[in-house]
Legacy VTK file of the C-alpha trace (Angstrom):
# vtk DataFile Version 3.0
C-alpha trace
ASCII
DATASET POLYDATA
POINTS 307 float
-17.158 -40.366 -129.013
-15.847 -43.534 -127.317
-15.919 -46.934 -128.958
-18.172 -48.175 -126.137
-20.704 -45.376 -126.722
-20.633 -45.992 -130.465
-21.220 -49.733 -130.012
-24.058 -49.040 -127.583
-25.602 -46.574 -130.017
-25.396 -49.121 -132.833
-27.182 -51.743 -130.738
-29.868 -49.254 -129.738
-30.357 -48.150 -133.345
-30.544 -51.722 -134.635
-32.986 -52.570 -131.864
-35.258 -49.657 -132.752
-35.307 -50.343 -136.487
-35.642 -54.100 -135.986
-38.660 -53.505 -133.742
-40.264 -51.322 -136.417
-39.407 -53.917 -139.044
-41.219 -56.797 -137.348
-44.129 -54.696 -136.054
-46.412 -56.044 -138.839
-46.254 -59.452 -137.133
-47.714 -57.873 -134.006
-50.411 -55.957 -135.870
-51.456 -59.174 -137.601
-52.218 -60.640 -134.147
-54.760 -57.813 -133.853
-56.231 -58.347 -137.315
-59.727 -58.801 -135.860
-59.582 -55.329 -134.255
-60.434 -52.359 -136.541
-57.436 -50.187 -137.432
-58.949 -47.084 -135.834
-59.406 -48.903 -132.532
-55.833 -50.229 -132.649
-54.619 -46.663 -133.246
-56.649 -45.339 -130.315
-55.207 -47.925 -127.935
-51.724 -47.275 -129.314
-52.069 -43.608 -128.345
-53.635 -44.226 -124.929
-51.150 -46.813 -123.689
-48.193 -44.927 -125.162
-49.253 -41.904 -123.106
-49.510 -44.003 -119.937
-45.991 -45.353 -120.453
-44.556 -41.925 -121.338
-46.048 -40.355 -118.215
-44.312 -43.045 -116.139
-40.992 -42.523 -117.964
-41.099 -38.722 -117.715
-41.995 -38.924 -114.027
-39.188 -41.395 -113.328
-36.704 -39.176 -115.162
-38.079 -36.032 -113.489
-38.389 -34.288 -116.845
-41.717 -32.497 -116.333
-40.190 -29.097 -115.582
-37.851 -29.204 -118.593
-40.652 -30.268 -120.928
-42.995 -27.552 -119.683
-40.240 -24.972 -120.175
-39.783 -26.106 -123.796
-43.451 -25.742 -124.740
-44.418 -22.382 -126.218
-47.594 -21.609 -128.167
-45.722 -22.078 -131.456
-44.198 -25.368 -130.295
-47.595 -26.695 -129.229
-49.216 -25.803 -132.560
-46.389 -27.496 -134.460
-46.629 -30.612 -132.299
-50.387 -30.709 -132.818
-49.638 -30.754 -136.546
-47.013 -33.480 -136.205
-49.406 -35.485 -134.006
-52.011 -35.352 -136.773
-49.463 -36.499 -139.355
-48.188 -39.418 -137.283
-51.749 -40.495 -136.424
-52.648 -40.620 -140.133
-49.409 -42.510 -140.805
-50.075 -45.075 -138.089
-53.705 -45.551 -139.154
-52.822 -46.171 -142.807
-49.999 -48.549 -141.888
-52.098 -50.606 -139.460
-54.882 -50.845 -142.037
-52.407 -51.796 -144.782
-50.812 -54.599 -142.756
-54.126 -56.107 -141.712
-55.521 -55.919 -145.243
-52.641 -57.684 -146.982
-50.660 -54.656 -148.159
-47.489 -54.878 -146.049
-45.416 -54.854 -149.251
-46.865 -51.482 -150.229
-46.159 -50.243 -146.708
-42.515 -51.254 -146.865
-42.157 -49.418 -150.175
-43.441 -46.254 -148.509
-40.736 -46.399 -145.856
-38.072 -47.037 -148.505
-39.200 -43.875 -150.298
-39.306 -41.816 -147.100
-35.543 -41.119 -146.603
-35.242 -39.939 -150.196
-38.326 -37.754 -149.772
-36.693 -36.266 -146.682
-33.780 -35.132 -148.847
-36.197 -33.491 -151.274
-38.025 -31.725 -148.441
-34.715 -30.497 -147.080
-33.938 -28.906 -150.440
-37.381 -27.395 -151.095
-38.398 -26.338 -147.583
-35.149 -25.880 -145.655
-33.012 -24.626 -148.543
-30.442 -27.383 -148.169
-28.142 -28.060 -151.119
-28.611 -31.304 -153.011
-25.404 -33.222 -153.686
-24.958 -34.779 -157.109
-25.324 -38.375 -155.989
-28.325 -37.523 -153.837
-29.981 -36.219 -156.991
-29.116 -39.445 -158.791
-30.556 -41.492 -155.921
-33.820 -39.535 -155.942
-34.119 -39.836 -159.735
-33.675 -43.632 -159.620
-36.132 -43.995 -156.739
-38.636 -41.779 -158.579
-38.385 -44.140 -161.550
-39.259 -46.955 -159.153
-42.317 -45.080 -157.898
-43.404 -44.446 -161.496
-42.996 -48.153 -162.271
-45.076 -48.951 -159.180
-48.036 -47.269 -160.886
-47.925 -50.024 -163.502
-47.495 -52.787 -160.929
-50.275 -51.936 -158.477
-51.925 -48.581 -158.999
-54.582 -49.486 -156.438
-52.006 -49.672 -153.615
-49.711 -46.847 -154.742
-51.668 -44.463 -152.514
-50.584 -46.504 -149.470
-46.876 -46.174 -150.253
-47.060 -42.480 -151.115
-49.309 -41.615 -148.151
-46.942 -43.314 -145.707
-43.899 -41.634 -147.256
-45.475 -38.166 -147.364
-47.009 -38.197 -143.876
-43.847 -39.535 -142.242
-41.680 -37.227 -144.336
-43.552 -34.103 -143.237
-43.721 -35.467 -139.683
-39.927 -35.711 -139.667
-39.667 -32.181 -141.090
-41.825 -30.723 -138.315
-39.940 -32.633 -135.622
-36.642 -31.421 -137.100
-37.531 -27.739 -136.729
-39.612 -27.814 -133.539
-37.654 -26.816 -130.443
-38.200 -29.834 -128.187
-36.469 -33.166 -127.661
-37.789 -36.571 -128.764
-39.250 -37.584 -125.390
-40.989 -34.270 -124.754
-42.288 -34.070 -128.308
-43.721 -37.586 -128.233
-45.353 -36.884 -124.860
-47.090 -33.745 -126.156
-48.144 -35.496 -129.381
-49.794 -38.346 -127.491
-51.457 -35.843 -125.135
-52.927 -34.072 -128.168
-54.275 -37.346 -129.590
-55.357 -38.882 -126.271
-58.743 -37.123 -125.721
-60.149 -38.230 -129.085
-58.620 -41.700 -128.680
-60.022 -42.170 -125.184
-63.407 -40.803 -126.232
-63.548 -43.232 -129.149
-62.584 -46.238 -127.004
-65.209 -45.312 -124.376
-67.864 -44.789 -127.069
-67.379 -48.181 -128.724
-67.085 -49.777 -125.280
-70.518 -48.465 -124.281
-71.914 -49.615 -127.635
-70.542 -53.103 -126.995
-68.450 -53.131 -130.178
-65.031 -52.533 -128.619
-62.342 -55.206 -128.482
-61.212 -54.352 -124.942
-62.666 -56.660 -122.299
-63.722 -59.386 -124.735
-60.652 -61.642 -124.485
-57.738 -61.341 -122.010
-55.179 -62.077 -124.742
-56.482 -59.190 -126.865
-56.448 -56.888 -123.833
-52.783 -57.687 -123.217
-51.884 -57.111 -126.875
-53.646 -53.730 -126.878
-51.942 -52.579 -123.653
-48.510 -53.650 -124.917
-48.974 -51.365 -127.932
-47.813 -48.548 -125.684
-44.424 -50.131 -125.088
-44.073 -51.183 -128.732
-44.690 -47.574 -129.773
-42.713 -45.607 -127.207
-39.679 -47.825 -126.524
-38.330 -48.009 -130.122
-38.681 -44.221 -130.397
-36.755 -43.739 -127.150
-34.111 -46.243 -128.302
-33.793 -44.342 -131.578
-33.406 -41.019 -129.761
-30.631 -42.504 -127.600
-28.909 -43.979 -130.665
-29.062 -40.640 -132.497
-27.058 -39.028 -129.690
-24.329 -41.677 -129.921
-23.988 -42.342 -133.663
-22.895 -40.229 -136.641
-25.622 -39.324 -139.133
-24.083 -41.518 -141.822
-24.567 -44.612 -139.653
-28.177 -43.685 -138.972
-28.654 -43.200 -142.718
-27.648 -46.831 -143.240
-29.699 -48.184 -140.329
-32.943 -46.590 -141.512
-33.235 -49.194 -144.296
-33.326 -52.069 -141.794
-37.019 -51.560 -140.966
-38.498 -51.530 -144.500
-36.223 -54.421 -145.512
-37.573 -56.514 -142.632
-41.128 -55.428 -143.514
-40.495 -56.575 -147.084
-39.258 -59.982 -145.872
-42.235 -60.380 -143.516
-44.683 -59.470 -146.308
-43.282 -62.019 -148.747
-41.917 -64.817 -146.549
-44.436 -64.795 -143.687
-47.648 -63.242 -145.011
-47.251 -64.734 -148.487
-48.041 -61.533 -150.363
-47.488 -62.000 -154.119
-44.156 -60.796 -155.507
-44.484 -60.234 -159.242
-41.556 -59.561 -161.646
-42.449 -55.874 -161.873
-42.410 -55.725 -158.061
-38.793 -56.885 -158.229
-38.032 -54.121 -160.731
-39.666 -51.496 -158.521
-37.868 -52.571 -155.362
-34.635 -52.977 -157.310
-34.828 -49.332 -158.372
-35.764 -48.197 -154.861
-32.981 -50.248 -153.249
-30.478 -48.900 -155.785
-31.505 -45.356 -154.972
-31.273 -46.083 -151.240
-27.825 -47.672 -151.654
-26.515 -44.649 -153.567
-28.005 -42.324 -150.961
-26.431 -44.288 -148.088
-23.045 -44.435 -149.855
-23.148 -40.692 -150.483
-24.074 -40.044 -146.834
-21.091 -42.069 -145.612
-18.779 -40.354 -148.108
-20.060 -36.921 -147.128
-19.601 -37.641 -143.424
-16.012 -38.814 -143.998
-15.204 -35.670 -145.981
-16.691 -33.501 -143.238
-14.635 -35.264 -140.561
-11.497 -34.934 -142.678
-12.158 -31.221 -143.218
-12.747 -30.663 -139.504
-9.575 -32.554 -138.688
-7.547 -30.449 -141.135
-8.924 -27.182 -139.784
-8.226 -28.315 -136.244
-4.664 -29.176 -137.173
-4.170 -25.742 -138.719
-5.492 -24.047 -135.585
-3.128 -26.081 -133.402
-0.215 -25.230 -135.676
-0.948 -21.495 -135.387
-1.197 -21.668 -131.621
LINES 1 308
307 0 1 2 3 4 5 6 7 8 9 10 11 12 13 14 15 16 17 18 19 20 21 22 23 24 25 26 27 28 29 30 31 32 33 34 35 36 37 38 39 40 41 42 43 44 45 46 47 48 49 50 51 52 53 54 55 56 57 58 59 60 61 62 63 64 65 66 67 68 69 70 71 72 73 74 75 76 77 78 79 80 81 82 83 84 85 86 87 88 89 90 91 92 93 94 95 96 97 98 99 100 101 102 103 104 105 106 107 108 109 110 111 112 113 114 115 116 117 118 119 120 121 122 123 124 125 126 127 128 129 130 131 132 133 134 135 136 137 138 139 140 141 142 143 144 145 146 147 148 149 150 151 152 153 154 155 156 157 158 159 160 161 162 163 164 165 166 167 168 169 170 171 172 173 174 175 176 177 178 179 180 181 182 183 184 185 186 187 188 189 190 191 192 193 194 195 196 197 198 199 200 201 202 203 204 205 206 207 208 209 210 211 212 213 214 215 216 217 218 219 220 221 222 223 224 225 226 227 228 229 230 231 232 233 234 235 236 237 238 239 240 241 242 243 244 245 246 247 248 249 250 251 252 253 254 255 256 257 258 259 260 261 262 263 264 265 266 267 268 269 270 271 272 273 274 275 276 277 278 279 280 281 282 283 284 285 286 287 288 289 290 291 292 293 294 295 296 297 298 299 300 301 302 303 304 305 306
């Protein structure tokens, strides 16, 4: 991997996670629109953009070749999970619970490790276990801080965690998978938008500024995902493991500094435990990646010596 490619991957990764981190600011502009309607428009306009991108890249044949019956069923499942995730997050932001949402995305990477162990049979390293234990203590403390919003954090973590698990094992790339997922969700989304439009309760067509914001949801959904996919091809996993905390950290800052959500002392304890767990996890990921590179380098040197 060249230094140029690595730098480009870092910029793409930072761009993707930064976009996800400040997305609550955009959703707040649509606070007057019900969360379900925002979700429907997010799906519809994402599909429009993805069709344009796939056509421009001439990827239709490759995507069709990658879709089997099993792949389609799995993507229908992942589409359901991501739709639930998006709906809960949009509702949380526009109902003053961005802080709870950011906690969910802090928990998610650690949940992914647990799913890897339980479902995929991956081995848990010692420090990963420590990180999960500390983060779990933070989740337990959260029950004492705000039991009424704990469901938001856990729902976001669980739905996105299982979404990531499905996308990890399904045999299709990020662009093709996202295209199929939005195609699965589009009929219901379009039907809902048309239904509320006929009833005169839809937000589309009422104010030009709202129309523009709803249409731009497609770009704000698809482009960060495409940037992330490009970054993943250019960066080592350990770097991605560090970058994934950018988004919830920015969400946390937006919740407290911009939206003025209350930050109580026990909140600080909870996030302190979660951040400690995340820091240990990130440190262990970097250390593990360095050991793997060193081992590969040693084995390569031995092969060259024998030849």
